N, C-alpha and C positions, 0 to 999 in steps of 0.2 A: 697708408703706404706711399712713400715718396716716389714720384716719377723722375727719371733721369734721361738726358739725351745722350746719344752716341752718334758721332759724326766721323767718318773715315774717308780719306781721299788718297788715291794712289794713281800713279801714271800707268796708262795702258800700253802694253807692248804693241808697237805699230802693226806687226804681222798678225796679231790676234784681235785686232779691232773689229773686223766684220764678224768673226766667230762669236765674240762676246756680245755684240749687238743682237745677233740671231738668238743666242742663249737667253738674254734678258727679255727679248720679245716672246720667246716660248714660255717663259715663266709668267710674264705679264698677261698673256692671252689665255693661260690655263692655270689660274692662281690656285685652284682647289685640287687639280688633278695632275699637274706636272710632276716629274720624278725627281726634281732637284731641290726645290725650296717652296714650302707652303707655310707662309707666315701665320696662318690660322692655327697651326699646330704648335707654334711658339707662344704658349699661353700667357706670357707676360708682356706681349707686344701691344702697345696702343697704336703705334703708327710705324711703318718701316717702308723704305723705298731705296732701290738701286737706280742710278741714272748716270749716263755718260755725259760729261760736261766738258767745256773748253777751258782755256786758261784764264788768267786773271786780268787780261787786257783785251781791248776791243778787237785787235787783229786776229786773235784765235779763240774768241769766245764761243764760236760754233764748231770748233775743231773736233770735239768729242774725243779728246786725247787723255782724259782723266776719268776715273771711276769714282763716283760719290755714293756712299751708303749713309743714310741718315735714318734715325729712329728715335722714338721715345718709349720708355718701357718701365716696368716696375723693378725696383731694386737697383743695386750698383751696376755700372757698365761691365765690370769684369765678370760678374755672375751671368749677365745677359750674353756675353760672348761665349761663355762655357755652354750655355743652353743652346745657342745657335749651332755650335759645333757638335753637340751631342745629338740634337734633333735633325740637323740638316748638314752634316759633315760633307756629304758628297756635293751638295750644292755650293757650299762655301769654297770647297776646293776647285770646283769647276769654274766658279766666277773669279776668285782672287788669283788663280794660277794664270790668268790672262794679263796680270799686271807685273810691272817690273819689280824685281827684288823678291818675288815670291820664292820661298825655299824649294829646293828640289826634293820634295818628299810627297808621297802619295798614299792614299788609303790602300791597303789596311795597315800601313806602317804604324807602330805604336807611338812614333814621334810626331805623327801627322797633326794631332790636335794641338799639342803644345807649340809646334812650329808655326802653325796657322794662326794661333792665338797671338803669338809674339809679333807676327807680321801685322795683324790687325791693330794691335796696341801701338806699334811703331808708327802707324799711319793715322792715328787718331788726331783730330784737331779740336781745339776748344770751340764749344758751341756758344755763340753770343746770346742767343735767345731761342726759345722754342714754345710752341703753343700747347696748352693743356686743356683739353675739352672738359675734363672732370678732375680738377686739382685735388690731390689728397686721396683719391680713390684708386684701388687696384682694378685691373681688367676684370677679375672675377666679381668684384663688388659692382662694377658698372653693369656687367651683363645681368647680374642678379636683380638690381634695381630696375633696369629697363624691362626685364621679364615680368616683374611685379607690376610695373606701370601698365604694361600691355594687358595683363590679366584683369587689372582694375578697370581699364577702359572697356574691355569686352564685357565685364560684369555689369558696369553701369549702362551699357547699351541694351540690356535686357528690358523687355517691355514694362515690367512692373516698376521700373524706376523713372520712366518718362514723366509722370506727374511731378516728382520731386525736382528733376532737372528743369522742367518747364517753369516751376515756381521760382527756382533760383534765377533763371534767366530773366524773369519779368518782375523781380523784386524791385520796387520803386526806390529811388535814392532818398536819403534822409531829408526831411523837410523841417524848417524852423518851427518852433512852437512846442509847448509841453505835451499837449494831447497827441499830436502827430508823432512826437518822439517816443511816447509810451507805446503807441500802436506799433511803431517800427521795432521797438525792443521786443515786444511780445512775438511779432512775426519772426524775428531773428532767432529767438529762443526755440520756437516751434521747429524752425528749419534745422537748428543745431541738433535738436533731439532726433529728428528724422535722419540727419547726416550720421549721427552716432549709430543708429540702427543699421544704416547702409554699411558702415565700416565693419560692424560685427557680422553682418550677413556675408560680407566679402571674405572675412577671415574664415568663417565656417565653410564657405564655398571652396577656398583654397586649401585649407588644412584638413577639412573633413570633420565629421562629428566627433 
């Protein structure tokens, strides 16, 4: 699954600046319970953030007169915008309506989603670069693999596997010479056999008999 960036910048209405800042603080301080926008429910989101920023020069860099939205997500940007509007339409309206040029349309108008989408697309800017923690993997795949890793770590922490882990930790480095090399090979083969037993035991533990 290809990850893509989405970057949107719009000018904030001067009269709405404080209200927008309060709204973003409310969302940021209550990420899982606020009534406007919960990114954890937008299941294709790897990273997303709203921020109030200044202009492009030193004089007004701290002015907070522009709203920045940046994210990286699974799939094409247009599909991600659709998902944002379907899952968090109220939040999108509450946030972007504080910006200049936002259309005079509100929920539950049938035109709201398309008008808001066109506004976002009109203010998209090209992303020069973005960080991918797990290139090529979807959010669902990352969560699945991390969950499997956690289960494996918990499984290997069981007391019956302490001797194996201890042997692996104290395995001496290879030494020059034929006899020592043969001894090292035998030790490695025994550990590999035990490791295979551990893997099968883990699969049985996770999947059941």
